N, C-alpha and C positions, 0 to 999 in steps of 0.2 A: 704397738704402734710406734712408727719412726718419729723422731723429734721434729722432723720437717712437717709432719702432719698436724703437730700441736700448735704451730705458729700461725698467727692471723696474718691476713694480707696487709701489705704496706698502705693501701688506701681502702676505706670502707666499701663494702659491697653496695652497689646501687644498680637498680633495675629500671627506674624511671627517673630522669634527671630533673633539675629544678624547673626547666622549661616544659616538662610534661612529655619529653621524648624518651622512647625506649632505649635502654643501654643493654647491648648484648653481653651475656655472661656465659662462659663455658660450663660453669658448675651449677649455677642457680637458675631455675626456670621461672618465668613470669607466672604468677598465679592465674587461674582461669578468670574469665569475665564475671561470673557469678560471685566468686570470692572477693574480687576487687570492688564490685558494686556494694557488697555487704560491708566491706571495709570502708568505702566512701560514706555510707550511711553512719558508720560508727564515728568517722571523723566529724561529720556534721553535728551528730548528737553530742559528742564529747566536747566540741567547742562551745555549743550552746549551754551545756551543763556547766562548764568552766566559768563562762561569763556570767551566767545566772547566779552561781554560788558566790562569786566575787562581788556581785551587787548585793546579795543578801548579807554578807559581812558588813558592808558599808551601811546598811540599814539597821544593823544591830541584831539581825535574826540568826547569825552564826558567830561563834566566838572567834574562829580563824578559818582560813581556807588557803592551803597550799595549792595554788593553781598549776595545772599541767598544760596551759594554753601554749601551743607550739610544740608540744611533746605528744599530741594525740596519736600520732602514728604508732609510737611505742605502746600506748595504752590499748589501742585497738588490736594491734598485732598480738600482745601478750594474751588477750582475752580469746582471740579467734583461733589460735593454734592449739589450745588445750581441748581435750576430750572430756566427755562426761564424767570419767572417774578421776580426772587429774585435779590437782590442787594449785591454787594461786596464793602465794604469801606476799602481800602488798606492803608498801610503805604508806605514810600519810599523804603523799602526793599522788597516789594511784586510784583515786576515787572513780575515775572514768573507767578503768579496767575492772574495778570491783562491780560497777553497775553493769558493764557488758557481760559480766558472768551471771547476771540475773538478779542481783540485788536491786531492790527498789531505790530509785534515787533518794528519796526522803530518808530511808533506812540507812543508806550509806553516809548520810550527812549528820547522823545522830551524834557520833563521837565528836565531830568538828563543831557541832552546835554547843558542846560543853556538857553532854550527859555523861553518865558513869560507865556506860557500856558501848559495845560496837555498833548496836542498832540492828544487827542481823544475826541469824543462826549460822555459824561457820559450816557446820555439818551439812545443812541443807543446800547450800550454794558451792561448797568445796572452796571456800575463800576464807583464809585465816583473818582475824581481826587486823585492821590497819595498824602498823607499827610506827610510833613517833621516835622512840630511841634508835639511833642509827645502828643498823646491822644486826640487831638482836634477832630479827625475824629470820635471818639466814641460818642461824643455829637451829631454830625451831623447824625450818623447812628441811634441813638436813636430817634431823631426827625423825621427822615424819616420813621422809622418803626411805630412810633405813628401816623403819618399822613396816612400811608397805612392802618393801623387798623381802623381809623376813616372813611376812604373811603370804607371800607369793602373789600379790595383787598386781594388776596391770595399771599401775598408777605412776605418773610422772609429775614431779613438783617443779613449779616455775617460781623462782625466788627473785623478787625485784628489789633493786637498791639503787642509790645514786652514786655519783663519783665521790662524794664526801664520805660515804660509808666504807669505801675501799681503804681508808686510812685507819679504820677501827680494828682492834684485835679480833673482834667476833668474825670479821670478813676472812682473815687468815684461818682461824679455827675451823670455820665452816667449810671452806674450800679444801683445806688439808684433810678433814674427816671424809668429806664426800669423795675425794680422789682415792684415798687409802681404802675405803670400804666400798668403792665402786657403786655408789647409789644413784638411782634415777632422778637426778635433779639438775635443772639448768639455771644458772645464775645470770640474770639479765641486768646489766648495769646501764642506767640511763645516764649517760654523761652529758649533763647540760651545762657544763663549763664552770659551774660555781656551787660551792657548798656554803650557802648563805653568801657571805661576801668573799669567801676564800677562793681564788681561781685555781684551776687544775694544775697550774705549774707549781703551786705550793702543796699539792697533794702527792705527786709522784714524779720521779725522774725517769720512769720507764718510757719507751717509745709510744706506748699506748697502755691503757688499762687491760686490754685484751691480752697483751704480752705477759701479764702476770700468770696466765694459765699454765704456761710451760713449766713454771717452777713447781707446780703441784701435780704435773703429769696428766693434765687434762687439755683437750683442744680449746683454743680460743679463736674468736672471730670478731671482726669489726663490721658494722653495718651502718649505713646512712639511716639515722633515726627519724629523718623527716620524709623518708621514702617508705610508705607503708607496704608497698609490694615487696621491697627488699627485706623488710622486717619480717613479713610473713614467711618468706622463703627461708632466711637464715635461722630464725627461731623455730620454724617447722622442722627444718632438718635436725636441729639440736634436740628438739623434743623426741623425734623418731629415733634418733641415735640412742637417747636414754631408754626409750621404750624397748628397743631391741637388745638391751643389755650392755650398751656401749659405755655407760657410766656418765658422769657429769661433764658439762661444758660451761665455758664462760663466754658470754656474748656481750659486747660493748656496743651501744647505740650512740652515735654522735649526733646530738640534738642541742636544743638551747631553751633555757627557761625565758620566755618572753616577757613575763611579768615579775614582780618582786617575789622574793622568797615566800612571804606570806604578807597579809595586810599590815603586819607590824614592821615590815622592812622597808627601808628606802634605797632602792637599787641604784639611784642616781649618784650615790656616794662612792660607788666602786666600779662602775662600768660606764662606758662612753655610749652616747645615743647613737653614733654612727655604727657602732658594733651591733646594737640591737636592730637598727634598720637593715643592716646587711643580712641578718638571719631572718628578717620578716620576708625578704625576698625568696626565701627557701620554704615558705609555709607549706606544710604537708597537705593541707586541705586544698589550696589553690593548685598545687602540683597534680593531685589525683584528679581533680575536677577537669583540668585541662587535658589530661590524658584521656579520660572517659569521653569527653566531648569530641576530641579528635578521632577517637576510634568509633564514633557513632553509637556509643553505649549509654550516652546521657543526653537528654533533651530538656527543654524548659519545663515540660509537664512533669517529668520524673524529678527534676530539681525542686520544683515547687512542692511536690508530694513529700519528698524527703525533708525539705526545710519545715514544712508544716508538722511533720512528725516530731522533729527535734524541738519545735516550739511547744507542742503539746507536752513533751517531757519537762520542759523548763516551766511551763505553767503550773503543772502538777507539783513540781518541786517548790515553786514559789508559794502556792497555796498551803502546802504541808508545813513549810517553815514559818509562814505567817500565823498559823494557828497556835494558840497557847497549848502548852503541854499539860496533860492530866498526870500529875505526879503522885506517886504513892510512896511515902517516906519509909514504909516497912520494906520496900525493896532493897534498901541499904543493907538489910539484915537477911533477907529472905534467900538470897542467892550466894551467900558467902560459903556455906558448906551444905552438904546433903541434909545433915541434921543440925539444927541450931544448938550451939553449946549454951550451957547456963550463963556464961558470961555475956554472950551475944543477946540472949533473951533478956537479961538484966539491963543491958544498954538500951535495947529497944523499948522496954517498959519506961525507962527514964525519959527517953525522947518522946514517947507517946504522951506521957504526963505533961511534958512541956508544951507539946502541940494542943492538947486539950485545954490547958490553962490559958494559952494565947488565944484560942478560939473563943473561949468564954469572955475573956477581957474585951476582945474585938466586938463580940455580940452586944456586950453591955454598953460599949461606948457608942453603938449605933441605935440605942433605944430612944 
């Protein structure tokens, strides 16, 4: 591959602009109407999930929620470009993508509620547990892709991360290994301009994060992360490139985190409201809705039906998180190893004794 083929474009790929108008592109084709309607449904559901989860945090029903409000086009695109045998390796901010891969919304929120496990079976949904430490999931993704390649499986791995993760050593190790061993993995960086309070200008001096790809010998590309059509086209090409034996790619989506990093963050301390307002005008949901209406693909009846579906998901999530958990203390020991060691068994017996004594004491106090 010639080095010119590795370089990303000077401006991100866009197929539908902020006003909902089509942008002609010589390389990337606009996805078909059915795909775009499915993507719009995902945007609606993702927005409602984000807002509902954020409300549940304020009500004390979740410990933390890193919202992807405004980044839903990246979430939807990541889920829709993967096939049934492919795997997604998400971050803590990718709950919408996890849900779109088939994980029940309530199960996707278990970890963020504060439980000890991810809430779903990774093998069933081909979705790795959501990763909180920055960039560690990239190494796991590369190892998984290498294993799939050695077994001769038709599997592509999509590894998600944010702009802050590109400053971690794990990012370098993952990309270098993937390129050297030519594994079927796509690195998808959602550049939302801030790693908590640290702006992109303090993360890199490169022209873009996608330009880092050439240093590893893999193609890089930039895409408008608020244009779900462009995300589908660019990510879809990268996934097919990996499936055809072309090796890894690095895709950078230019988007914006509209809400605070998490509920524990005060974003007014490090960014101006005018900046946030400017990005609100590029809302991925409004953009796709405008396009679909102008193309005659979406009417009020369809909009109401899709909105009702999104509300149903939010209602089910709300009911599930409002219900008290039925906890089994032995689960702390039951799933540590295939066979419980004598040391773990001793610890469990000690804890069980404490629980039984506490239960007897409480019962005595209520006589």
